[in-house]
N, C-alpha and C positions, 0 to 999 in steps of 0.2 A: 663125578666129582672132579676129575681131571679137566674136563671141558669148563666146568664152573670156575676153577682156579684160573684157567687161561683167560676166560672172559673177564674176571676181576682184574687181572694184570693189564689187559688191553684197555679196559675202561679207565683204570688208574692212569695209564699212559696218556689217554685222550684228555683227561682232566689236567694232567701235568703240562700237556702241550699248550693249553690255553692259559696257564698260570703266568703271573707277571710279578717277579720279585726283585731284589737287590738294588744297587745304587745307580741311578740314571744320570745322564747329562741333560741339564735343563737350564733355562734362563735363571732359575732360582738357585742361589749359591749354597743352599743347605742340602742335606742328604736325604734321599728317599730310597725306598725299595724299588728296584726295577728289573734287571736281568731277564729279558724275554727268552723263552725257550721255543725255538722255531721248528723243531721237529719232534715227533712223538717217539717215545722209547718204551719198550716192554720192560717192566720192572719185575725182578724175580721175587715174588711174594710167597711162593710155596703154598702152605696151608693157611697162611695168615691173610687177614684183610686189613686195609688201611683205613684208620679212623681219621687221621690227620697227617699232613706232610708239608715239608718246606724244602727249598733248595738249601744246601749247606752254605752258610755265609763265609765259611773258612776255606773250603776247597772246591774247585770247579768239578763238574761231572759227578757230584755226590748229592744225594738227597737224604733227608731225615724223615723217618716214618714212625708214627705212633700206631700200633696195631690195635684192633678192636678187641672186644671181649671184657670179661670182668677183671682180668689181670693183664692189662696191656703192657707190651714191651716197646722199647724205643730202639729203632734200628738205623744204622747208617748203610746206605746202599750205594755201591759204586756202579754207575751206569756204564762205564767203559768195560770193566771186567766182569760185569753181571754177578757181582758177589755182594754179600751182606754180612754185617757184623753188628754186635751190640753197640749202641751209641754210648760213648763215655758218659759216666754219671754227671760230670761237671757240665756237659753240654745240654743236659736235660733242662736246666733253668733257662737256656736260650730259646728253646722250643716251647714258647708259651704265648697265648694271644696278646698279653700286654706288651710283648717285645717284638712281635712280628713286623710292626711298622716303625720300629726304632733301631734298625740295624744299619750301620753306616760304615762301609769300607773306606778307610782314610786314603785319599788320593796322593798324599805327600809322604806317608810312611807305611811300612808293611804292617798296619794295624787295622783291626776291625773294632768299632765301638758299638755297644749294645745298651740302649737305654730302656725306657718303658715305665708305665705308670706303677708307682709304689714298689719299684724294684731298684736295687743298687745298680749303678753304672758298671758295666763290665768292659775290660780291655783285653782283646785277643791279639797276641803277637804271632804273626805268621812264621817268624824265624824260629822261635823257641817252642811254638804251639802252646804257650802258657796262657791260661785264662785267669785274669786278675780282677778281683772286686775292688772298685775304687770307692773312696769315702764320700760319695754323694748319691742321692736317691732321686727318683721321680724325674728323670730327664725327659723332656717333651720335645726338644729340638736339638739337632746336632748340626753345626755349621763348620765344615773344614775350611781353613784358610792356610796360606803358605807358611806363615809363622806360627800359627796357633790353630787348634781346633776348639770351638766354643760349644758350651753346653748350657741350654736354658733348663734349669731345674725348678722345682716348686719352691725351694728355699734359697734361690739365688742364681747368679750368673757366674759360670766357671769357665776356665780354659785350660787346655793342655799345652804347656810351654815346650815346644819341640827342642829348643836348645838346652833347657834345664832338665827335660824329660820328667816333668812332674805336673800334677794337677794343682791349680791355684784358683782362688776366688777373686773375681774382678772387683777391686775396691772402688772403681769409678762408678759402679752401680750399687748404691747402698740399699738395695731392696731385700727384705727378709723373706718375702713371699712374691712369687711371679706366677700368675694364673693365665697370662696370655702373652704371646709374642708374635711379631710380624716383621718380615723383611720388607724394606721399602724400595728396593731396586736402586738405591743411592749408596751402595756400599755401607749400609747401616741396618740396624735392627731396632725395632721399638719394643720396649719391655713394659707391659701392663699400661701402656699409654702414659707412663710417668717419666721414662728416660729413653733417649735415643742414643744408641752406642754406635760409634763410627769405627769400623774395622781398620781402615787405613791409618787413622790418627791415634787409635787406642785411647779414645776419649769419649766421654758421655756428656750429653746436655739434657737438662730437665725438659720434660714435655715430649709429645710426639711431634717430630719436626720433619718437614719436607720442603726443600728449596729455601731453607732459612726461615720458614714460617711455622708457627704452631698449628697443629690440626688435631681434630677431635677423634674421628673414627676412621679406620682404614681397613683395606683388604688388599692383599698382593698375591697375584698368581699370573703365570704365563707372561711375565715381563711387564704386567700392567699393575699400576697402583691406583686404587680407588680411595679417595679420602674426603672427609667432611670438614669444612671450615667455614665460619661465618654463616652458618645455617644453610649452606649449599653444598652439593656434592660435586667434586671435580675428579677428573680422570687424567692420569699421566702415563704416556706411552712414548718410548723413543725420544725422551727429553722434551716432549710437548705436553702442555697442560691445557685441558679444555673443561669448561664448566658444563655440567650436565643440566638439562631442563628438568622441571618438575614432572612427575612426582618422585624422581630419584633423590631420596633424602638420607637413607641409611645404608651404609656400605655393606654391613654384614648380611643383608638380605639379597644381595646381588650375586649372580654367578658370572665369572669372568671367563672369556674364551679368547684365544689368540686371534686378532683380526687379520683377515685376508685383504680387505680393502676398507680402510677406515676403522674406527673404534666401535665395538659392539658391547652391549650389556644385555643380560637376560635375567 
């Protein structure tokens, strides 16, 4: 039994070594989960087995574990001290599949934002260690900026005002439902294809706009914007726009990769 427990710990450490969590630096100005763990660690699981785990979004060198069995427990494990303790009940709502890809450490304040499908937005303050439920739900995208942090929610476009320290709804975008959003790479975000909001001007224009023109369909990744206008597909990279040949007609069916020499689509 001792050898079996040791094997489980090592196997868990091997999985952990290949995990890829928390907020990365990328050409896209919104927040993603990133935090690569470059070395394996032995996790003190004792007689327990790990059914699910994630890196703590609040403290480095700690992981959260859901144990297996009919009555699972939630544990917080300190990788430095090799100790474990029950995970605070308030943190249990953070460790859920709808939230795993909606956790954003704010680069401008000691805050961590947690969104997620059909969940209330949560704000964690690293100074007070307080976890606060905010009056907005179903946040699908979090975009930190120097003056504000923006939240795309199912029922509207919101922002956290750093100076006033409060959450507000952006009146420049009068949308009651937002089902899709996309960053354009022009210091702007397109909301449902109906409004383009400019972060630097704090203003919105009707339609999906790029370079002052209306466009119909778009996809943005790796610093590349693919958009459809006039029945043709165009690609924008490093301030250069190029028309794509047929049969490239619909942006959502293309996969974008960062070009090493020239522009590429697949």
